[in-house]
Each structure stands twice: as structure tokens, then as C-alpha cells.
C-alpha positions as a Markdown table, in Angstrom:
| # | Residue | x | y | z |
|---|---|---|---|---|
| 1 | Met | -14.9 | -18.0 | 37.9 |
| 2 | Ala | -11.9 | -15.9 | 36.8 |
| 3 | Ile | -12.6 | -12.6 | 35.1 |
| 4 | Lys | -9.9 | -11.1 | 32.9 |
| 5 | Ser | -9.0 | -7.5 | 33.3 |
| 6 | Glu | -10.3 | -5.0 | 30.7 |
| 7 | Thr | -6.8 | -4.8 | 29.2 |
| 8 | Asp | -5.7 | -8.4 | 29.0 |
| 9 | Ile | -3.4 | -8.6 | 26.0 |
| 10 | Thr | -0.7 | -6.1 | 25.0 |
| 11 | Ile | 1.1 | -5.6 | 21.7 |
| 12 | Thr | 4.2 | -3.4 | 21.3 |
| 13 | Ile | 5.4 | -2.4 | 17.9 |
| 14 | Asp | 8.2 | -0.1 | 16.7 |
| 15 | Ser | 6.7 | 2.1 | 14.1 |
| 16 | Pro | 9.6 | 2.9 | 11.7 |
| 17 | Thr | 10.2 | 5.6 | 9.1 |
| 18 | Lys | 11.2 | 5.5 | 5.5 |
| 19 | Leu | 13.5 | 7.4 | 3.2 |
| 20 | Asn | 12.7 | 8.6 | -0.3 |
| 21 | Arg | 15.9 | 7.7 | -2.1 |
| 22 | Phe | 14.6 | 9.9 | -5.0 |
| 23 | Leu | 11.3 | 11.6 | -5.8 |
| 24 | Arg | 9.9 | 12.7 | -9.2 |
| 25 | Ile | 6.5 | 14.3 | -9.9 |
| 26 | Ile | 5.1 | 12.8 | -13.1 |
| 27 | Gln | 1.8 | 14.6 | -13.2 |
| 28 | Arg | -1.0 | 16.2 | -11.3 |
| 29 | Arg | -4.3 | 14.3 | -11.7 |
| 30 | Asp | -7.7 | 15.8 | -12.2 |
| 31 | Asp | -8.6 | 14.8 | -8.6 |
| 32 | Gly | -5.7 | 16.9 | -7.2 |
| 33 | Tyr | -3.5 | 13.9 | -6.4 |
| 34 | His | 0.0 | 13.7 | -7.9 |
| 35 | Glu | 1.5 | 10.7 | -9.6 |
| 36 | Ile | 5.1 | 10.1 | -8.5 |
| 37 | Gln | 8.1 | 7.9 | -8.9 |
| 38 | Ser | 10.3 | 7.1 | -5.9 |
| 39 | Ile | 12.3 | 4.5 | -4.0 |
| 40 | Phe | 11.1 | 3.9 | -0.5 |
| 41 | Gln | 13.5 | 2.3 | 2.0 |
| 42 | Leu | 12.5 | 1.3 | 5.5 |
| 43 | Ile | 14.8 | 2.6 | 8.3 |
| 44 | Asp | 15.0 | 2.1 | 12.0 |
| 45 | Trp | 14.2 | 5.6 | 13.4 |
| 46 | Ser | 10.9 | 4.6 | 15.1 |
| 47 | Asp | 8.1 | 5.6 | 17.3 |
| 48 | Gln | 6.9 | 3.0 | 19.8 |
| 49 | Leu | 3.2 | 2.1 | 20.0 |
| 50 | Thr | 1.7 | -0.1 | 22.7 |
| 51 | Phe | -1.8 | -1.5 | 22.1 |
| 52 | Arg | -4.0 | -2.9 | 24.9 |
| 53 | Arg | -7.2 | -4.7 | 24.1 |
| 54 | Leu | -10.4 | -3.3 | 25.8 |
| 55 | Gln | -12.8 | -6.3 | 25.9 |
| 56 | His | -15.7 | -4.5 | 27.5 |
| 57 | Ser | -15.6 | -1.2 | 25.6 |
| 58 | Lys | -15.4 | -0.1 | 22.0 |
| 59 | Asp | -13.6 | 3.0 | 22.9 |
| 60 | Ile | -10.3 | 4.0 | 21.2 |
| 61 | Arg | -8.1 | 5.7 | 23.7 |
| 62 | Ile | -4.9 | 7.4 | 22.7 |
| 63 | Ile | -2.3 | 8.2 | 25.3 |
| 64 | Gly | 0.6 | 10.5 | 24.5 |
| 65 | Met | -0.8 | 12.5 | 21.6 |
| 66 | Glu | -3.4 | 14.6 | 23.4 |
| 67 | Ala | -2.7 | 17.7 | 21.5 |
| 68 | Leu | -4.1 | 16.2 | 18.3 |
| 69 | Glu | -7.8 | 16.0 | 17.6 |
| 70 | Pro | -9.0 | 12.5 | 16.8 |
| 71 | Lys | -9.9 | 13.6 | 13.2 |
| 72 | Asp | -6.3 | 14.7 | 12.7 |
| 73 | Asn | -4.7 | 11.6 | 14.4 |
| 74 | Leu | -3.9 | 8.8 | 11.9 |
| 75 | Ile | -3.6 | 6.3 | 14.7 |
| 76 | Tyr | -7.1 | 7.0 | 15.9 |
| 77 | Arg | -8.5 | 7.1 | 12.4 |
| 78 | Ala | -6.8 | 3.8 | 11.5 |
| 79 | Ala | -8.2 | 2.1 | 14.6 |
| 80 | Lys | -11.8 | 3.3 | 14.0 |
| 81 | Leu | -11.5 | 2.3 | 10.3 |
| 82 | Leu | -10.5 | -1.3 | 11.1 |
| 83 | Gln | -13.0 | -1.5 | 13.9 |
| 84 | Thr | -15.9 | -0.5 | 11.6 |
| 85 | Ser | -14.8 | -2.4 | 8.6 |
| 86 | Ala | -14.3 | -5.7 | 10.4 |
| 87 | Asn | -17.3 | -5.2 | 12.7 |
| 88 | Ile | -15.2 | -5.4 | 15.9 |
| 89 | Asn | -17.0 | -5.1 | 19.2 |
| 90 | Gln | -13.8 | -4.4 | 21.2 |
| 91 | Gly | -11.8 | -1.3 | 21.8 |
| 92 | Ala | -8.2 | -0.4 | 22.4 |
| 93 | Glu | -5.9 | 1.7 | 24.5 |
| 94 | Ile | -3.0 | 2.9 | 22.5 |
| 95 | Glu | 0.1 | 4.5 | 24.1 |
| 96 | Val | 2.4 | 6.5 | 21.8 |
| 97 | Leu | 6.0 | 7.2 | 22.5 |
| 98 | Lys | 6.7 | 9.7 | 19.8 |
| 99 | Gln | 10.3 | 9.9 | 18.5 |
| 100 | Ile | 9.8 | 10.9 | 14.9 |
| 101 | Pro | 9.3 | 14.7 | 14.3 |
| 102 | Met | 6.1 | 15.7 | 12.5 |
| 103 | Gly | 6.6 | 17.3 | 9.1 |
| 104 | Ala | 10.0 | 15.6 | 8.7 |
| 105 | Gly | 9.3 | 13.9 | 5.3 |
| 106 | Leu | 9.9 | 10.4 | 6.8 |
| 107 | Gly | 6.3 | 9.1 | 6.6 |
| 108 | Gly | 6.0 | 8.8 | 10.4 |
| 109 | Gly | 2.2 | 9.4 | 10.4 |
| 110 | Ser | 1.7 | 6.8 | 7.7 |
| 111 | Ser | 3.8 | 4.3 | 9.5 |
| 112 | Asn | 1.8 | 4.9 | 12.7 |
| 113 | Ala | -1.4 | 4.2 | 10.7 |
| 114 | Ala | 0.0 | 1.1 | 9.1 |
| 115 | Cys | 1.3 | -0.3 | 12.4 |
| 116 | Thr | -2.1 | 0.4 | 14.0 |
| 117 | Leu | -3.8 | -1.7 | 11.3 |
| 118 | Leu | -1.3 | -4.5 | 11.7 |
| 119 | Ala | -1.3 | -4.6 | 15.5 |
| 120 | Leu | -5.1 | -4.3 | 16.0 |
| 121 | Asn | -5.8 | -6.8 | 13.3 |
| 122 | Gln | -3.8 | -9.2 | 15.5 |
| 123 | Leu | -5.0 | -7.9 | 18.8 |
| 124 | Trp | -8.7 | -8.1 | 17.8 |
| 125 | Gln | -8.3 | -11.3 | 15.8 |
| 126 | Ala | -9.9 | -9.4 | 12.9 |
| 127 | Lys | -8.3 | -11.8 | 10.4 |
| 128 | Gln | -8.1 | -9.2 | 7.7 |
| 129 | Pro | -5.7 | -10.1 | 4.8 |
| 130 | Thr | -2.8 | -7.7 | 4.1 |
| 131 | Gln | -4.5 | -6.7 | 0.8 |
| 132 | Lys | -7.6 | -5.6 | 2.8 |
| 133 | Leu | -5.4 | -3.6 | 5.3 |
| 134 | Ala | -3.7 | -1.9 | 2.3 |
| 135 | Glu | -7.1 | -1.0 | 0.9 |
| 136 | Leu | -8.1 | 0.6 | 4.2 |
| 137 | Gly | -4.6 | 2.2 | 4.5 |
| 138 | Ile | -4.7 | 4.0 | 1.1 |
| 139 | Thr | -7.8 | 5.9 | 2.4 |
| 140 | Leu | -5.7 | 7.3 | 5.2 |
| 141 | Gly | -2.6 | 8.2 | 3.3 |
| 142 | Ala | -0.8 | 7.4 | 0.1 |
| 143 | Asp | 2.3 | 6.0 | 1.9 |
| 144 | Val | 0.4 | 3.7 | 4.3 |
| 145 | Pro | 0.3 | 0.6 | 2.1 |
| 146 | Phe | 4.1 | 0.6 | 1.8 |
| 147 | Phe | 4.5 | 0.1 | 5.5 |
| 148 | Leu | 2.4 | -3.0 | 5.3 |
| 149 | Gly | 4.7 | -4.8 | 2.8 |
| 150 | Asp | 8.3 | -5.2 | 1.7 |
| 151 | Pro | 11.0 | -3.0 | 3.2 |
| 152 | Asn | 12.3 | -1.7 | -0.1 |
| 153 | Ala | 10.0 | -0.7 | -3.0 |
| 154 | Trp | 9.8 | 1.2 | -6.2 |
| 155 | Ile | 6.8 | 3.5 | -5.9 |
| 156 | Glu | 4.5 | 4.8 | -8.6 |
| 157 | Gly | 0.9 | 6.2 | -8.9 |
| 158 | Ile | 0.0 | 8.2 | -5.9 |
| 159 | Gly | 2.0 | 5.8 | -3.8 |
| 160 | Asp | -0.3 | 2.8 | -4.3 |
| 161 | Asn | 1.6 | 1.1 | -7.1 |
| 162 | Ile | 4.3 | -0.7 | -5.2 |
| 163 | Thr | 7.0 | -2.9 | -6.8 |
| 164 | Pro | 9.2 | -4.7 | -4.3 |
| 165 | Ile | 12.9 | -4.4 | -5.0 |
| 166 | Ser | 16.3 | -5.3 | -3.5 |
| 167 | Ile | 18.8 | -2.6 | -2.5 |
| 168 | Glu | 22.3 | -3.3 | -3.7 |
| 169 | Asn | 24.2 | -1.2 | -1.2 |
| 170 | Lys | 24.8 | -1.9 | 2.4 |
| 171 | Glu | 24.5 | 1.5 | 4.0 |
| 172 | Ile | 24.1 | 3.6 | 7.1 |
| 173 | Phe | 22.2 | 6.9 | 7.1 |
| 174 | Leu | 22.9 | 10.2 | 8.8 |
| 175 | Leu | 19.7 | 12.2 | 9.3 |
| 176 | Ile | 19.4 | 15.9 | 10.1 |
| 177 | Phe | 16.1 | 17.5 | 10.9 |
| 178 | Pro | 16.6 | 21.3 | 11.3 |
| 179 | Asp | 13.3 | 21.7 | 13.2 |
| 180 | Cys | 11.5 | 22.9 | 10.0 |
| 181 | Pro | 8.3 | 20.9 | 9.7 |
| 182 | Val | 7.1 | 20.9 | 6.1 |
| 183 | Asn | 3.4 | 20.4 | 5.4 |
| 184 | Thr | 3.1 | 17.7 | 2.7 |
| 185 | Arg | -0.2 | 18.9 | 1.4 |
| 186 | Asp | 1.1 | 22.5 | 1.1 |
| 187 | Ala | 4.3 | 21.4 | -0.6 |
| 188 | Phe | 2.4 | 19.4 | -3.3 |
| 189 | Gln | 0.0 | 22.3 | -3.9 |
| 190 | His | 2.7 | 25.0 | -4.2 |
| 191 | Pro | 2.5 | 26.8 | -7.5 |
| 192 | Asn | 6.3 | 26.7 | -8.0 |
| 193 | Leu | 6.5 | 22.9 | -7.7 |
| 194 | Lys | 8.0 | 21.4 | -10.9 |
| 195 | Arg | 5.6 | 18.9 | -12.3 |
| 196 | Asn | 5.3 | 16.8 | -15.5 |
| 197 | Gln | 8.7 | 15.1 | -15.3 |
| 198 | Ser | 9.5 | 12.3 | -17.6 |
| 199 | Lys | 8.7 | 8.8 | -16.3 |
| 200 | Leu | 11.6 | 6.4 | -15.6 |
| 201 | Thr | 11.4 | 2.7 | -16.6 |
| 202 | Thr | 9.8 | 0.7 | -13.8 |
| 203 | Pro | 12.1 | -2.1 | -12.6 |
| 204 | Leu | 11.0 | -5.7 | -12.6 |
| 205 | Pro | 9.7 | -7.0 | -9.2 |
| 206 | His | 12.5 | -8.1 | -6.8 |
| 207 | Ser | 15.2 | -6.7 | -9.1 |
| 208 | Thr | 18.3 | -5.2 | -7.5 |
| 209 | Ile | 18.7 | -1.5 | -7.6 |
| 210 | Asn | 21.6 | 0.8 | -6.8 |
| 211 | Pro | 19.8 | 3.9 | -5.2 |
| 212 | Leu | 22.9 | 6.0 | -5.8 |
| 213 | Asp | 21.8 | 6.0 | -9.4 |
| 214 | Tyr | 18.6 | 7.8 | -8.4 |
| 215 | Arg | 19.2 | 10.9 | -6.2 |
| 216 | Glu | 17.0 | 13.7 | -7.5 |
| 217 | Asn | 14.2 | 15.1 | -5.4 |
| 218 | Thr | 11.8 | 17.5 | -7.1 |
| 219 | Phe | 11.0 | 19.2 | -3.8 |
| 220 | Thr | 14.6 | 20.2 | -2.9 |
| 221 | Asp | 14.9 | 23.6 | -4.6 |
| 222 | Leu | 11.3 | 24.5 | -3.6 |
| 223 | Val | 11.9 | 23.6 | 0.1 |
| 224 | Lys | 15.3 | 25.3 | 0.2 |
| 225 | Gly | 13.7 | 28.5 | -1.1 |
| 226 | Leu | 10.8 | 28.3 | 1.5 |
| 227 | Phe | 13.0 | 27.4 | 4.5 |
| 228 | Pro | 16.3 | 29.2 | 4.9 |
| 229 | Ala | 17.4 | 26.9 | 7.7 |
| 230 | Ile | 17.1 | 23.9 | 5.4 |
| 231 | Ser | 19.0 | 25.8 | 2.7 |
| 232 | Gln | 21.7 | 26.7 | 5.2 |
| 233 | Cys | 22.0 | 23.1 | 6.2 |
| 234 | Phe | 22.7 | 22.0 | 2.7 |
| 235 | Glu | 25.3 | 24.8 | 2.2 |
| 236 | Gln | 27.1 | 24.0 | 5.5 |
| 237 | Leu | 27.1 | 20.3 | 4.8 |
| 238 | Lys | 28.6 | 20.7 | 1.4 |
| 239 | Glu | 31.2 | 23.1 | 2.7 |
| 240 | Lys | 32.2 | 21.0 | 5.6 |
| 241 | Tyr | 32.0 | 17.6 | 3.9 |
| 242 | Pro | 32.5 | 18.2 | 0.2 |
| 243 | Asp | 32.8 | 14.5 | -0.6 |
| 244 | Leu | 29.3 | 13.6 | 0.7 |
| 245 | Thr | 26.0 | 14.1 | -1.0 |
| 246 | Pro | 23.2 | 15.5 | 1.2 |
| 247 | Gln | 19.6 | 14.8 | 0.0 |
| 248 | Leu | 16.1 | 15.8 | 1.0 |
| 249 | Thr | 13.7 | 13.0 | 1.8 |
| 250 | Gly | 10.1 | 13.3 | 0.9 |
| 251 | Thr | 8.8 | 16.8 | 0.9 |
| 252 | Gly | 11.3 | 17.6 | 3.7 |
| 253 | Gly | 12.4 | 18.8 | 6.0 |
| 254 | Thr | 14.8 | 16.0 | 6.9 |
| 255 | Ile | 18.1 | 15.9 | 5.1 |
| 256 | Phe | 20.0 | 12.6 | 4.8 |
| 257 | Ile | 23.4 | 11.4 | 3.8 |
| 258 | Ala | 23.9 | 7.7 | 2.7 |
| 259 | Leu | 27.3 | 6.2 | 3.8 |
| 260 | Pro | 28.7 | 2.7 | 3.2 |
| 261 | Glu | 28.0 | 0.5 | 6.2 |
| 262 | Lys | 31.8 | 0.0 | 6.7 |
| 263 | Ser | 32.0 | 3.8 | 7.3 |
| 264 | Ile | 30.2 | 3.5 | 10.6 |
| 265 | Leu | 33.0 | 5.2 | 12.6 |
| 266 | Leu | 33.1 | 8.1 | 10.1 |
| 267 | Ala | 29.3 | 8.4 | 10.4 |
| 268 | Arg | 29.5 | 8.5 | 14.2 |
| 269 | Thr | 32.2 | 11.2 | 14.1 |
| 270 | Ile | 30.1 | 13.3 | 11.6 |
| 271 | Ala | 27.0 | 12.9 | 13.7 |
| 272 | Glu | 28.8 | 14.1 | 16.9 |
| 273 | Glu | 30.2 | 17.1 | 15.0 |
| 274 | Leu | 26.8 | 18.1 | 13.6 |
| 275 | Ala | 25.1 | 17.6 | 17.0 |
| 276 | Thr | 27.6 | 20.1 | 18.4 |
| 277 | Leu | 27.2 | 22.5 | 15.5 |
| 278 | Trp | 23.4 | 22.3 | 15.6 |
| 279 | Pro | 22.4 | 21.5 | 19.2 |
| 280 | Asn | 18.8 | 22.3 | 18.5 |
| 281 | Tyr | 18.4 | 20.0 | 15.5 |
| 282 | Ser | 17.7 | 16.3 | 15.5 |
| 283 | Val | 20.8 | 14.4 | 14.3 |
| 284 | Lys | 20.4 | 10.7 | 14.1 |
| 285 | Leu | 22.1 | 7.6 | 12.7 |
| 286 | Ala | 19.8 | 5.0 | 11.2 |
| 287 | Arg | 20.1 | 1.6 | 9.5 |
| 288 | Pro | 17.9 | -0.2 | 6.9 |
| 289 | Leu | 15.2 | -2.4 | 8.3 |
| 290 | Ser | 14.1 | -5.8 | 6.8 |
| 291 | Lys | 10.7 | -5.9 | 8.4 |
| 292 | Ile | 8.3 | -4.5 | 11.1 |
| 293 | Asp | 8.3 | -6.6 | 14.3 |
| 294 | Ile | 5.3 | -7.1 | 16.5 |
| 295 | Ser | 5.7 | -8.5 | 20.0 |
| 296 | Thr | 2.7 | -9.8 | 21.9 |
| 297 | Lys | 2.3 | -10.1 | 25.7 |
| 298 | Ser | -0.5 | -11.6 | 27.6 |
| 299 | Ala | -1.3 | -10.7 | 31.2 |
| 300 | Phe | -2.4 | -14.3 | 31.9 |
């Protein structure tokens, strides 16, 4: 009688990031959460997560993020949450190849959590509908449900009111992370944060939006004041490339520039120049993504 190894099925998934094409703070609620408006757009700067099923153990083992305590690790917390909610009697070994900086304002942790829910739902055959995964995800982070759905969305509430939209422009993105991690919680709680902005009209589902019409980010002035390196990045970018519009994504500290897709050669040239100018910063080119892909491999 053949006995399968403990880790018999493997799923590999690229865990992508998102851009906030704009970000407004509508109000602070009594529970401390903030209601926002934003456009989220999925992009292909990704971590890679590999999941292996443990048939004879309920352990959740994380390889590659040993510095984080389990209570602080959204991958571990997402796995335990699904395991408990769906009454799963199996475990998982999860190997993490981290590419996305922490504190970059790109939603990397939320993406990791969402991809963990998606992958383990399939690996464990938990058969949880996407809506259930989203309900679990919102308890881990406000951005998590977005990564379970459409690649472009108009976001409201605390991040849980999601209206799928289409993006009119075909673009490529230049990303600069000046090694200034910004703690999202601290940024939202800062006393100088501008709140109570007027609410924009919510678009109809699947309507086409030009994100260049929405470029403001409430956190930009605050973050520039708190982090001189980010402020200097903005100043140097505007001086060196006056025709381009650098923007902050999320609470920072990543700065991005949207360029027409046809300007790929220009984008590559600028990326090379900035990598030389700022050798210690992360300078990346990214493209929009249409979905999150999951690949499954069996050992037998």
C-alpha cells in the first residue's frame, strides 16, 4: 500500500501589490477606523508564496519570515483563521520569498493574507465561497478583501465597500521606495492628518474611470513632513522630470509615476537613471495585473 509523503500537493502563487491611485479620508469613526475613498489597482510587483499540504499535522509552518512573531504575521494568522473557521484537520508549510518591502504602502501584507486564504482554500479543499473568505479577510486587514476580487476597484468605507471598475488608461508604473517604511496605523492616528474631506460620487459598477482625474493623496504632505528622504525624492523627481507627476501610494513610503504603456522605453531609461542616482532605494517598473494566478503541482 503506497503512502503519500506528508507534503504531497504544492501550490505556488505570486502575491501582488496594489496602488492607491488616489486616497481621501472622509471621516474617523467612533471605533477608531477611518472611512476612505480610493481607487485600488492591482500591479505585478509580487512576493512568491509556496504552500505544501501537511496531511498528518495541523501545524502551520512559515519558512522565510522567521523574524516575525506568529501574532504579527498575516500569513500565519490567515492560515489559522481559515483552518479554524472551516474545521480543517490538516496543516501547511508555507515558504515565503519576500520581494515587497514592508511599510511601502503597497498592501503587501494584505495581499499575502488574501493569497493565503485563496491557496489554502484550494489546497485543503475547504470549499469556502469567496464571500466567506472576504469576511475572514476583513478581520485581518481592511485591504484584504480587495485582493480576493476584481483587479481594479473604487474603495469606500474602511476598505470593505468595493465597487469593481475598469481603468481607461493603458499604463506602466515607475515605483520608488526610498527605504522609509511608514507604519500605517501610526499614519492614520497622527494628529496632523487631514480628515473630514468631502465625499466624491461613487461610480457605477464596472464603469470606466480615468485615474488621472483622481490624483490627490491626503497622506502626502504629512508623510513628506515626517520623512525628509521621501520629501527629497519628490523634490528631485519634479526637478529632474518636470513633465511627470510623482504620487504617494497608500500611507507611503512608495512613490509612483504613471506613464503611458507606449512610453516603456522612456520608463526604462528613467528607472536606470534613478537606480544610479539612488543605489540604496528600490526602483521598479510594474504593469497592471488582470488577476491573481494560482498554480498547483502534485507530487504523484
